[in-house]
N, C-alpha and C positions, 0 to 999 in steps of 0.2 A: 789432981791433974798432971800427967807426967809430960815434961817437954821433951819432943822428939825433934830432931835434926836430921834432914837428910842431905847428901852432899854426892858429888861425884857427876852430875848431869852436864850436858853441854850438847854442842853440836856435832854430829857425825855424819857420814856418808851412809849409804844403803850399803848393807852387807859388814858394817863396822862393829865394834863391840864398846860397851862401857860397863864400869862396875860403879854401881848405886851405894852407897853407905847409910846407915841409920843408927844413930847413936841417941841415948837417953842421957839427958842432962844430969850430972851428978850421981848417976846410979848405974846398975846393970839392968839386963834383961832377964834375969832370973825370975822363973814363976809367971812369965808371960807369953802368951801366944803372940807371933808378930806376922803381919800381913804387909804385903805391898800392894796399892791400887793405883789405878791412873785416871787421868780425865784429860780428854782432849777436848779443844774450844767446841761448845754447842753439843757437847755428848755426855751422857751420864757417866759419874764415875763407875769403873769395873775393877773388877778383882783380877790381879796379876799373879800373885803366888804367896804362900804364907807357910810357916813354920811352927810347929807344936811346940810349946814352951820346953819339954824335955828335950826337943832337936830331933826326936827319932821320926817324926812323921812331917811329910812335906806335902803341900798341895799347889796344884798348877792350873792356870786356865788353859783350856785346850790350845788356844793360840799361840801359847809360848812353850809348850812342852818341847824338849829337845834343843831349845834355843835359849831359855833363861834358867837360872839356878839359884835358889835362895839358900843362904847358909849363915853361920853366924860364927863368931871367934871362939876360942876356948874359955876366954874370960868372961863371956857372955856381954861384953860392952859393945859390941857392933853387930849388925845384922846386914849383911850383903846381898845384893841383887844383881848377878853378873848376867848381862845380856848380850848375846852373839847374834850374829846374822840379823843385825836390825833392818827393819824396813820402814818406809815412811809411815805406816799405818801405827807405828810403834811411838810416833811423836806424841808426846803428852806430858802434863806435869804429874811426877810420881810422888806418890805420898807414902809414906811408913806410917803405921797404925800399930797399937799393942793394946792387948785386953787380956781379962781373964773369965769371959763367961763361958768359954770353953763349950760352946755348943754347936757353932758352924764357922770355921775359920774362913771360908770362902766368902762371907757376908758381911756387909758394913756394921750391922747390929752387933757384931763380937766383938767389935774395938770402941772403946771411949777415948784412946789418946791417939792423937795425930798430929803429925808434923806439918810444916807449912808448904812442904813439897819442893821437888827439884825439878828443873824443866829438862826433858830431852827432846831434841830436834834432829830428826833424821832427814837429810836434803842433799841432793847433789850439789 
């Protein structure tokens, strides 16, 4: 089990922006697919974005396209989720996940390493 730590969440107004970060304790993300998922109270955990282990292929949920961007730093020590034009519907706990199944990066079973989550609240 790899320990993942998310950071960067907080309270923002509608239309605002946030950058979430995900780091793996004591190691890099080399060789791992990494995804972002979110879960709002009373709702199922849903896919947000993912990046293939080689960094070349990225996936986005339809509702975040053109607003969110997933990326990694060159040292492969951090995965970022840049969120723009946030809406109240984006309020949720955001989870970072890593895995090596390489089957479907938009699905929960792809990942067996999960962070504890970072809260994002969008409110006026």
